N, CA, C and O atoms as a Tinker XYZ file with bonds, in Angstrom:
   400  protein
     1  N    -28.167000   -7.524000    4.826000    73     2
     2  CA   -27.083000   -7.572000    5.787000    64     1     3
     3  C    -25.759000   -7.684000    5.044000    63     2     4     5
     4  O    -25.636000   -8.424000    4.068000    81     3
     5  N    -24.786000   -6.948000    5.520000    73     3     6
     6  CA   -23.472000   -6.948000    4.890000    64     5     7
     7  C    -22.691000   -8.159000    5.393000    63     6     8     9
     8  O    -22.493000   -8.327000    6.596000    81     7
     9  N    -22.258000   -8.987000    4.469000    73     7    10
    10  CA   -21.531000  -10.196000    4.824000    64     9    11
    11  C    -20.071000  -10.114000    4.431000    63    10    12    13
    12  O    -19.578000   -9.077000    3.986000    81    11
    13  N    -19.396000  -11.231000    4.607000    73    11    14
    14  CA   -17.967000  -11.281000    4.327000    64    13    15
    15  C    -17.691000  -11.100000    2.836000    63    14    16    17
    16  O    -16.638000  -10.584000    2.461000    81    15
    17  N    -18.624000  -11.519000    1.986000    73    15    18
    18  CA   -18.436000  -11.361000    0.546000    64    17    19
    19  C    -18.338000   -9.885000    0.155000    63    18    20    21
    20  O    -17.545000   -9.529000   -0.716000    81    19
    21  N    -19.127000   -9.037000    0.784000    73    19    22
    22  CA   -19.100000   -7.604000    0.480000    64    21    23
    23  C    -17.763000   -6.984000    0.882000    63    22    24    25
    24  O    -17.188000   -6.184000    0.143000    81    23
    25  N    -17.280000   -7.364000    2.061000    73    23    26
    26  CA   -15.988000   -6.844000    2.504000    64    25    27
    27  C    -14.857000   -7.326000    1.601000    63    26    28    29
    28  O    -13.937000   -6.568000    1.297000    81    27
    29  N    -14.925000   -8.574000    1.177000    73    27    30
    30  CA   -13.889000   -9.099000    0.291000    64    29    31
    31  C    -13.953000   -8.458000   -1.091000    63    30    32    33
    32  O    -12.928000   -8.299000   -1.754000    81    31
    33  N    -15.144000   -8.094000   -1.518000    73    31    34
    34  CA   -15.279000   -7.399000   -2.799000    64    33    35
    35  C    -14.635000   -6.012000   -2.724000    63    34    36    37
    36  O    -13.902000   -5.618000   -3.631000    81    35
    37  N    -14.904000   -5.290000   -1.669000    73    35    38
    38  CA   -14.283000   -3.972000   -1.489000    64    37    39
    39  C    -12.772000   -4.117000   -1.342000    63    38    40    41
    40  O    -12.009000   -3.300000   -1.858000    81    39
    41  N    -12.348000   -5.156000   -0.640000    73    39    42
    42  CA   -10.925000   -5.412000   -0.478000    64    41    43
    43  C    -10.256000   -5.667000   -1.822000    63    42    44    45
    44  O     -9.183000   -5.132000   -2.097000    81    43
    45  N    -10.888000   -6.479000   -2.654000    73    43    46
    46  CA   -10.331000   -6.764000   -3.981000    64    45    47
    47  C    -10.310000   -5.509000   -4.844000    63    46    48    49
    48  O     -9.351000   -5.284000   -5.584000    81    47
    49  N    -11.349000   -4.694000   -4.759000    73    47    50
    50  CA   -11.376000   -3.444000   -5.528000    64    49    51
    51  C    -10.245000   -2.513000   -5.098000    63    50    52    53
    52  O     -9.566000   -1.930000   -5.942000    81    51
    53  N    -10.043000   -2.374000   -3.798000    73    51    54
    54  CA    -8.941000   -1.545000   -3.302000    64    53    55
    55  C     -7.604000   -2.062000   -3.803000    63    54    56    57
    56  O     -6.754000   -1.290000   -4.248000    81    55
    57  N     -7.426000   -3.374000   -3.726000    73    55    58
    58  CA    -6.158000   -3.951000   -4.143000    64    57    59
    59  C     -5.908000   -3.724000   -5.630000    63    58    60    61
    60  O     -4.804000   -3.345000   -6.020000    81    59
    61  N     -6.927000   -3.954000   -6.469000    73    59    62
    62  CA    -6.724000   -3.826000   -7.904000    64    61    63
    63  C     -6.640000   -2.370000   -8.359000    63    62    64    65
    64  O     -5.971000   -2.076000   -9.349000    81    63
    65  N     -7.299000   -1.464000   -7.662000    73    63    66
    66  CA    -7.115000   -0.037000   -7.966000    64    65    67
    67  C     -5.688000    0.379000   -7.633000    63    66    68    69
    68  O     -5.062000    1.125000   -8.385000    81    67
    69  N     -5.176000   -0.106000   -6.504000    73    67    70
    70  CA    -3.783000    0.167000   -6.150000    64    69    71
    71  C     -2.813000   -0.436000   -7.147000    63    70    72    73
    72  O     -1.811000    0.187000   -7.496000    81    71
    73  N     -3.104000   -1.651000   -7.610000    73    71    74
    74  CA    -2.221000   -2.292000   -8.588000    64    73    75
    75  C     -2.236000   -1.539000   -9.912000    63    74    76    77
    76  O     -1.194000   -1.360000  -10.543000    81    75
    77  N     -3.415000   -1.101000  -10.328000    73    75    78
    78  CA    -3.507000   -0.333000  -11.567000    64    77    79
    79  C     -2.765000    0.995000  -11.442000    63    78    80    81
    80  O     -2.104000    1.426000  -12.386000    81    79
    81  N     -2.869000    1.640000  -10.289000    73    79    82
    82  CA    -2.140000    2.886000  -10.069000    64    81    83
    83  C     -0.638000    2.671000  -10.046000    63    82    84    85
    84  O      0.116000    3.521000  -10.520000    81    83
    85  N     -0.198000    1.555000   -9.506000    73    83    86
    86  CA     1.234000    1.264000   -9.455000    64    85    87
    87  C      1.784000    0.977000  -10.846000    63    86    88    89
    88  O      2.885000    1.411000  -11.185000    81    87
    89  N      1.025000    0.250000  -11.644000    73    87    90
    90  CA     1.501000   -0.112000  -12.977000    64    89    91
    91  C      1.413000    1.062000  -13.951000    63    90    92    93
    92  O      2.303000    1.247000  -14.782000    81    91
    93  N      0.354000    1.848000  -13.855000    73    91    94
    94  CA     0.102000    2.882000  -14.858000    64    93    95
    95  C      0.906000    4.161000  -14.633000    63    94    96    97
    96  O      1.206000    4.868000  -15.595000    81    95
    97  N      1.254000    4.467000  -13.409000    73    95    98
    98  CA     1.908000    5.743000  -13.130000    64    97    99
    99  C      3.426000    5.619000  -13.142000    63    98   100   101
   100  O      3.979000    4.551000  -12.881000    81    99
   101  N      4.083000    6.722000  -13.448000    73    99   102
   102  CA     5.544000    6.769000  -13.449000    64   101   103
   103  C      6.091000    7.632000  -12.314000    63   102   104   105
   104  O      7.306000    7.751000  -12.155000    81   103
   105  N      5.214000    8.225000  -11.538000    73   103   106
   106  CA     5.615000    9.086000  -10.432000    64   105   107
   107  C      5.907000    8.217000   -9.209000    63   106   108   109
   108  O      5.088000    7.378000   -8.835000    81   107
   109  N      7.060000    8.412000   -8.589000    73   107   110
   110  CA     7.466000    7.593000   -7.451000    64   109   111
   111  C      6.499000    7.767000   -6.280000    63   110   112   113
   112  O      6.154000    6.794000   -5.611000    81   111
   113  N      6.070000    8.982000   -6.035000    73   111   114
   114  CA     5.172000    9.257000   -4.921000    64   113   115
   115  C      3.825000    8.557000   -5.120000    63   114   116   117
   116  O      3.285000    7.976000   -4.179000    81   115
   117  N      3.287000    8.611000   -6.327000    73   115   118
   118  CA     2.020000    7.940000   -6.620000    64   117   119
   119  C      2.180000    6.429000   -6.515000    63   118   120   121
   120  O      1.253000    5.733000   -6.101000    81   119
   121  N      3.343000    5.921000   -6.887000    73   119   122
   122  CA     3.589000    4.486000   -6.767000    64   121   123
   123  C      3.581000    4.040000   -5.309000    63   122   124   125
   124  O      3.026000    2.989000   -4.985000    81   123
   125  N      4.190000    4.828000   -4.431000    73   123   126
   126  CA     4.160000    4.500000   -3.000000    64   125   127
   127  C      2.738000    4.581000   -2.434000    63   126   128   129
   128  O      2.349000    3.751000   -1.613000    81   127
   129  N      1.970000    5.573000   -2.869000    73   127   130
   130  CA     0.585000    5.667000   -2.419000    64   129   131
   131  C     -0.241000    4.483000   -2.921000    63   130   132   133
   132  O     -1.118000    3.990000   -2.212000    81   131
   133  N      0.036000    4.033000   -4.129000    73   131   134
   134  CA    -0.670000    2.866000   -4.656000    64   133   135
   135  C     -0.319000    1.606000   -3.872000    63   134   136   137
   136  O     -1.180000    0.754000   -3.651000    81   135
   137  N      0.929000    1.482000   -3.452000    73   135   138
   138  CA     1.321000    0.353000   -2.613000    64   137   139
   139  C      0.584000    0.378000   -1.276000    63   138   140   141
   140  O      0.172000   -0.667000   -0.772000    81   139
   141  N      0.422000    1.555000   -0.711000    73   139   142
   142  CA    -0.319000    1.674000    0.546000    64   141   143
   143  C     -1.788000    1.301000    0.354000    63   142   144   145
   144  O     -2.399000    0.700000    1.237000    81   143
   145  N     -2.351000    1.656000   -0.795000    73   143   146
   146  CA    -3.735000    1.288000   -1.095000    64   145   147
   147  C     -3.875000   -0.223000   -1.220000    63   146   148   149
   148  O     -4.858000   -0.797000   -0.752000    81   147
   149  N     -2.905000   -0.865000   -1.845000    73   147   150
   150  CA    -2.916000   -2.323000   -1.939000    64   149   151
   151  C     -2.797000   -2.955000   -0.556000    63   150   152   153
   152  O     -3.465000   -3.948000   -0.266000    81   151
   153  N     -1.963000   -2.391000    0.286000    73   151   154
   154  CA    -1.794000   -2.904000    1.647000    64   153   155
   155  C     -3.087000   -2.765000    2.453000    63   154   156   157
   156  O     -3.428000   -3.655000    3.232000    81   155
   157  N     -3.799000   -1.672000    2.274000    73   155   158
   158  CA    -5.073000   -1.500000    2.978000    64   157   159
   159  C     -6.135000   -2.471000    2.470000    63   158   160   161
   160  O     -6.983000   -2.908000    3.249000    81   159
   161  N     -6.109000   -2.813000    1.200000    73   159   162
   162  CA    -7.015000   -3.819000    0.679000    64   161   163
   163  C     -6.754000   -5.183000    1.306000    63   162   164   165
   164  O     -7.692000   -5.909000    1.635000    81   163
   165  N     -5.497000   -5.525000    1.467000    73   163   166
   166  CA    -5.144000   -6.789000    2.110000    64   165   167
   167  C     -5.546000   -6.779000    3.576000    63   166   168   169
   168  O     -6.037000   -7.781000    4.095000    81   167
   169  N     -5.337000   -5.649000    4.244000    73   167   170
   170  CA    -5.740000   -5.540000    5.651000    64   169   171
   171  C     -7.247000   -5.713000    5.815000    63   170   172   173
   172  O     -7.704000   -6.341000    6.770000    81   171
   173  N     -8.010000   -5.159000    4.887000    73   171   174
   174  CA    -9.467000   -5.311000    4.966000    64   173   175
   175  C     -9.882000   -6.770000    4.805000    63   174   176   177
   176  O    -10.823000   -7.222000    5.459000    81   175
   177  N     -9.198000   -7.500000    3.951000    73   175   178
   178  CA    -9.529000   -8.921000    3.815000    64   177   179
   179  C     -9.153000   -9.695000    5.071000    63   178   180   181
   180  O     -9.877000  -10.609000    5.464000    81   179
   181  N     -8.037000   -9.350000    5.710000    73   179   182
   182  CA    -7.688000   -9.980000    6.992000    64   181   183
   183  C     -8.773000   -9.731000    8.036000    63   182   184   185
   184  O     -9.161000  -10.638000    8.773000    81   183
   185  N     -9.254000   -8.497000    8.090000    73   183   186
   186  CA   -10.297000   -8.173000    9.064000    64   185   187
   187  C    -11.616000   -8.878000    8.743000    63   186   188   189
   188  O    -12.329000   -9.302000    9.653000    81   187
   189  N    -11.940000   -9.005000    7.464000    73   187   190
   190  CA   -13.180000   -9.692000    7.083000    64   189   191
   191  C    -13.135000  -11.155000    7.481000    63   190   192   193
   192  O    -14.099000  -11.682000    8.036000    81   191
   193  N    -12.027000  -11.808000    7.203000    73   191   194
   194  CA   -11.912000  -13.214000    7.585000    64   193   195
   195  C    -11.841000  -13.383000    9.096000    63   194   196   197
   196  O    -12.336000  -14.374000    9.635000    81   195
   197  N    -11.235000  -12.431000    9.777000    73   195   198
   198  CA   -11.161000  -12.493000   11.230000    64   197   199
   199  C    -12.546000  -12.387000   11.855000    63   198   200   201
   200  O    -12.855000  -13.110000   12.802000    81   199
   201  N    -13.377000  -11.499000   11.338000    73   199   202
   202  CA   -14.756000  -11.382000   11.842000    64   201   203
   203  C    -15.595000  -12.603000   11.477000    63   202   204   205
   204  O    -16.446000  -13.036000   12.254000    81   203
   205  N    -15.351000  -13.149000   10.295000    73   203   206
   206  CA   -16.132000  -14.300000    9.838000    64   205   207
   207  C    -15.848000  -15.530000   10.696000    63   206   208   209
   208  O    -16.766000  -16.273000   11.044000    81   207
   209  N    -14.585000  -15.743000   11.036000    73   207   210
   210  CA   -14.209000  -16.905000   11.833000    64   209   211
   211  C    -14.212000  -16.628000   13.334000    63   210   212   213
   212  O    -13.846000  -17.505000   14.117000    81   211
   213  N    -14.615000  -15.433000   13.749000    73   211   214
   214  CA   -14.725000  -15.049000   15.161000    64   213   215
   215  C    -13.402000  -15.222000   15.915000    63   214   216   217
   216  O    -13.381000  -15.748000   17.028000    81   215
   217  N    -12.312000  -14.782000   15.308000    73   215   218
   218  CA   -11.004000  -14.840000   15.941000    64   217   219
   219  C    -10.391000  -13.447000   15.948000    63   218   220   221
   220  O    -10.704000  -12.616000   15.097000    81   219
   221  N     -9.527000  -13.204000   16.903000    73   219   222
   222  CA    -8.876000  -11.899000   17.010000    64   221   223
   223  C     -7.493000  -11.881000   16.365000    63   222   224   225
   224  O     -6.843000  -10.836000   16.345000    81   223
   225  N     -7.036000  -13.001000   15.842000    73   223   226
   226  CA    -5.686000  -13.052000   15.284000    64   225   227
   227  C     -5.550000  -12.133000   14.062000    63   226   228   229
   228  O     -4.499000  -11.524000   13.864000    81   227
   229  N     -6.588000  -12.030000   13.258000    73   227   230
   230  CA    -6.548000  -11.119000   12.112000    64   229   231
   231  C     -6.464000   -9.666000   12.533000    63   230   232   233
   232  O     -5.763000   -8.875000   11.901000    81   231
   233  N     -7.173000   -9.304000   13.598000    73   231   234
   234  CA    -7.120000   -7.934000   14.100000    64   233   235
   235  C     -5.724000   -7.596000   14.619000    63   234   236   237
   236  O     -5.211000   -6.504000   14.373000    81   235
   237  N     -5.126000   -8.524000   15.327000    73   235   238
   238  CA    -3.784000   -8.293000   15.866000    64   237   239
   239  C     -2.780000   -8.173000   14.731000    63   238   240   241
   240  O     -1.897000   -7.317000   14.764000    81   239
   241  N     -2.916000   -9.034000   13.723000    73   239   242
   242  CA    -2.008000   -8.980000   12.584000    64   241   243
   243  C     -2.136000   -7.656000   11.844000    63   242   244   245
   244  O     -1.130000   -7.076000   11.437000    81   243
   245  N     -3.350000   -7.177000   11.666000    73   243   246
   246  CA    -3.568000   -5.900000   10.989000    64   245   247
   247  C     -2.979000   -4.748000   11.802000    63   246   248   249
   248  O     -2.442000   -3.798000   11.232000    81   247
   249  N     -3.077000   -4.828000   13.126000    73   247   250
   250  CA    -2.483000   -3.797000   13.980000    64   249   251
   251  C     -0.976000   -3.718000   13.753000    63   250   252   253
   252  O     -0.425000   -2.622000   13.640000    81   251
   253  N     -0.308000   -4.858000   13.686000    73   251   254
   254  CA     1.131000   -4.860000   13.452000    64   253   255
   255  C      1.469000   -4.402000   12.033000    63   254   256   257
   256  O      2.471000   -3.718000   11.825000    81   255
   257  N      0.651000   -4.770000   11.072000    73   255   258
   258  CA     0.893000   -4.332000    9.692000    64   257   259
   259  C      0.750000   -2.821000    9.578000    63   258   260   261
   260  O      1.528000   -2.181000    8.871000    81   259
   261  N     -0.221000   -2.246000   10.257000    73   259   262
   262  CA    -0.387000   -0.793000   10.230000    64   261   263
   263  C      0.793000   -0.097000   10.895000    63   262   264   265
   264  O      1.235000    0.954000   10.432000    81   263
   265  N      1.305000   -0.676000   11.974000    73   263   266
   266  CA     2.475000   -0.090000   12.640000    64   265   267
   267  C      3.694000   -0.134000   11.724000    63   266   268   269
   268  O      4.450000    0.836000   11.656000    81   267
   269  N      3.890000   -1.227000   11.034000    73   267   270
   270  CA     5.019000   -1.332000   10.097000    64   269   271
   271  C      4.801000   -0.406000    8.901000    63   270   272   273
   272  O      5.756000    0.188000    8.401000    81   271
   273  N      3.561000   -0.276000    8.440000    73   271   274
   274  CA     3.262000    0.597000    7.307000    64   273   275
   275  C      3.513000    2.062000    7.649000    63   274   276   277
   276  O      3.903000    2.840000    6.779000    81   275
   277  N      3.297000    2.440000    8.890000    73   275   278
   278  CA     3.573000    3.825000    9.295000    64   277   279
   279  C      5.065000    4.119000    9.209000    63   278   280   281
   280  O      5.465000    5.177000    8.722000    81   279
   281  N      5.879000    3.198000    9.674000    73   279   282
   282  CA     7.329000    3.409000    9.576000    64   281   283
   283  C      7.790000    3.342000    8.122000    63   282   284   285
   284  O      8.696000    4.073000    7.721000    81   283
   285  N      7.172000    2.471000    7.339000    73   283   286
   286  CA     7.509000    2.382000    5.919000    64   285   287
   287  C      7.131000    3.664000    5.188000    63   286   288   289
   288  O      7.853000    4.109000    4.295000    81   287
   289  N      6.015000    4.251000    5.560000    73   287   290
   290  CA     5.599000    5.510000    4.928000    64   289   291
   291  C      6.570000    6.636000    5.258000    63   290   292   293
   292  O      6.882000    7.459000    4.397000    81   291
   293  N      7.045000    6.677000    6.490000    73   291   294
   294  CA     8.012000    7.714000    6.865000    64   293   295
   295  C      9.319000    7.539000    6.108000    63   294   296   297
   296  O      9.895000    8.516000    5.630000    81   295
   297  N      9.792000    6.301000    5.993000    73   295   298
   298  CA    11.032000    6.051000    5.262000    64   297   299
   299  C     10.871000    6.310000    3.772000    63   298   300   301
   300  O     11.774000    6.855000    3.138000    81   299
   301  N      9.747000    5.931000    3.213000    73   299   302
   302  CA     9.551000    6.160000    1.784000    64   301   303
   303  C      9.407000    7.648000    1.477000    63   302   304   305
   304  O      9.848000    8.101000    0.421000    81   303
   305  N      8.803000    8.409000    2.373000    73   303   306
   306  CA     8.721000    9.855000    2.163000    64   305   307
   307  C     10.108000   10.483000    2.183000    63   306   308   309
   308  O     10.409000   11.356000    1.369000    81   307
   309  N     10.946000   10.042000    3.106000    73   307   310
   310  CA    12.333000   10.536000    3.135000    64   309   311
   311  C     13.063000   10.136000    1.852000    63   310   312   313
   312  O     13.839000   10.920000    1.305000    81   311
   313  N     12.816000    8.928000    1.382000    73   311   314
   314  CA    13.430000    8.448000    0.140000    64   313   315
   315  C     12.984000    9.298000   -1.050000    63   314   316   317
   316  O     13.804000    9.662000   -1.893000    81   315
   317  N     11.707000    9.610000   -1.121000    73   315   318
   318  CA    11.185000   10.428000   -2.220000    64   317   319
   319  C     11.774000   11.833000   -2.166000    63   318   320   321
   320  O     12.099000   12.404000   -3.208000    81   319
   321  N     11.913000   12.389000   -0.989000    73   319   322
   322  CA    12.504000   13.730000   -0.856000    64   321   323
   323  C     13.955000   13.735000   -1.323000    63   322   324   325
   324  O     14.384000   14.666000   -2.005000    81   323
   325  N     14.716000   12.697000   -0.960000    73   323   326
   326  CA    16.106000   12.611000   -1.412000    64   325   327
   327  C     16.196000   12.423000   -2.924000    63   326   328   329
   328  O     17.067000   13.007000   -3.569000    81   327
   329  N     15.317000   11.622000   -3.485000    73   327   330
   330  CA    15.317000   11.450000   -4.938000    64   329   331
   331  C     15.010000   12.762000   -5.644000    63   330   332   333
   332  O     15.631000   13.091000   -6.654000    81   331
   333  N     14.058000   13.503000   -5.113000    73   331   334
   334  CA    13.708000   14.778000   -5.742000    64   333   335
   335  C     14.844000   15.796000   -5.622000    63   334   336   337
   336  O     15.074000   16.581000   -6.543000    81   335
   337  N     15.547000   15.785000   -4.497000    73   335   338
   338  CA    16.663000   16.712000   -4.334000    64   337   339
   339  C     17.790000   16.416000   -5.308000    63   338   340   341
   340  O     18.462000   17.336000   -5.775000    81   339
   341  N     18.007000   15.140000   -5.623000    73   339   342
   342  CA    19.118000   14.782000   -6.500000    64   341   343
   343  C     18.814000   15.001000   -7.972000    63   342   344   345
   344  O     19.689000   15.463000   -8.704000    81   343
   345  N     17.615000   14.691000   -8.436000    73   343   346
   346  CA    17.305000   14.748000   -9.868000    64   345   347
   347  C     16.267000   15.800000  -10.246000    63   346   348   349
   348  O     16.049000   16.018000  -11.438000    81   347
   349  N     15.635000   16.445000   -9.316000    73   347   350
   350  CA    14.604000   17.463000   -9.549000    64   349   351
   351  C     13.384000   16.913000  -10.288000    63   350   352   353
   352  O     12.662000   17.669000  -10.939000    81   351
   353  N     13.155000   15.625000  -10.193000    73   351   354
   354  CA    11.973000   15.009000  -10.795000    64   353   355
   355  C     11.608000   13.760000   -9.995000    63   354   356   357
   356  O     12.442000   13.185000   -9.295000    81   355
   357  N     10.358000   13.358000  -10.112000    73   355   358
   358  CA     9.912000   12.131000   -9.468000    64   357   359
   359  C      9.553000   11.059000  -10.492000    63   358   360   361
   360  O      8.944000   10.046000  -10.146000    81   359
   361  N      9.928000   11.280000  -11.747000    73   359   362
   362  CA     9.649000   10.319000  -12.795000    64   361   363
   363  C     10.571000    9.108000  -12.646000    63   362   364   365
   364  O     11.777000    9.263000  -12.456000    81   363
   365  N     10.008000    7.917000  -12.732000    73   363   366
   366  CA    10.764000    6.686000  -12.528000    64   365   367
   367  C     11.805000    6.494000  -13.622000    63   366   368   369
   368  O     12.876000    5.949000  -13.358000    81   367
   369  N     11.516000    6.927000  -14.837000    73   367   370
   370  CA    12.446000    6.736000  -15.941000    64   369   371
   371  C     13.742000    7.523000  -15.758000    63   370   372   373
   372  O     14.749000    7.188000  -16.382000    81   371
   373  N     13.743000    8.543000  -14.934000    73   371   374
   374  CA    14.953000    9.332000  -14.692000    64   373   375
   375  C     15.921000    8.608000  -13.758000    63   374   376   377
   376  O     17.073000    9.020000  -13.628000    81   375
   377  N     15.476000    7.554000  -13.118000    73   375   378
   378  CA    16.312000    6.846000  -12.143000    64   377   379
   379  C     16.720000    5.481000  -12.661000    63   378   380   381
   380  O     16.708000    4.514000  -11.900000    81   379
   381  N     17.083000    5.371000  -13.938000    73   379   382
   382  CA    17.427000    4.075000  -14.486000    64   381   383
   383  C     18.875000    3.675000  -14.201000    63   382   384   385
   384  O     19.228000    2.510000  -14.383000    81   383
   385  N     19.704000    4.590000  -13.769000    73   383   386
   386  CA    21.071000    4.268000  -13.417000    64   385   387
   387  C     21.354000    4.663000  -11.981000    63   386   388   389
   388  O     21.002000    5.755000  -11.537000    81   387
   389  N     21.993000    3.760000  -11.267000    73   387   390
   390  CA    22.410000    4.063000   -9.908000    64   389   391
   391  C     23.896000    4.335000   -9.911000    63   390   392   393
   392  O     24.671000    3.560000  -10.472000    81   391
   393  N     24.293000    5.406000   -9.304000    73   391   394
   394  CA    25.714000    5.772000   -9.251000    64   393   395
   395  C     26.217000    5.538000   -7.851000    63   394   396   397
   396  O     25.537000    5.870000   -6.880000    81   395
   397  N     27.383000    4.977000   -7.736000    73   395   398
   398  CA    27.947000    4.665000   -6.428000    64   397   399
   399  C     28.984000    5.629000   -5.983000    63   398   400
   400  O     29.540000    5.480000   -4.895000    81   399
């Protein structure tokens, strides 16, 4: 039987794969995708604990986090498009100076 430990293990794996992708990559788009992967790992742990304790508060919290993540994804995609239009690259090292 699949228990809360299994869900938390998958959650931790998702989170650490996302963290490794965020640290190792220099592409802005991949970094945003890695952040979303980390967020989904955290959401899975919320759902695992919510099922374990037989409460719906974790489910409701995850619903709101997903709604905020959808708007964050739309804004970050617009941000990535603007960055690419200005510098013709998505490499993080190219954006070390901000001009006002």
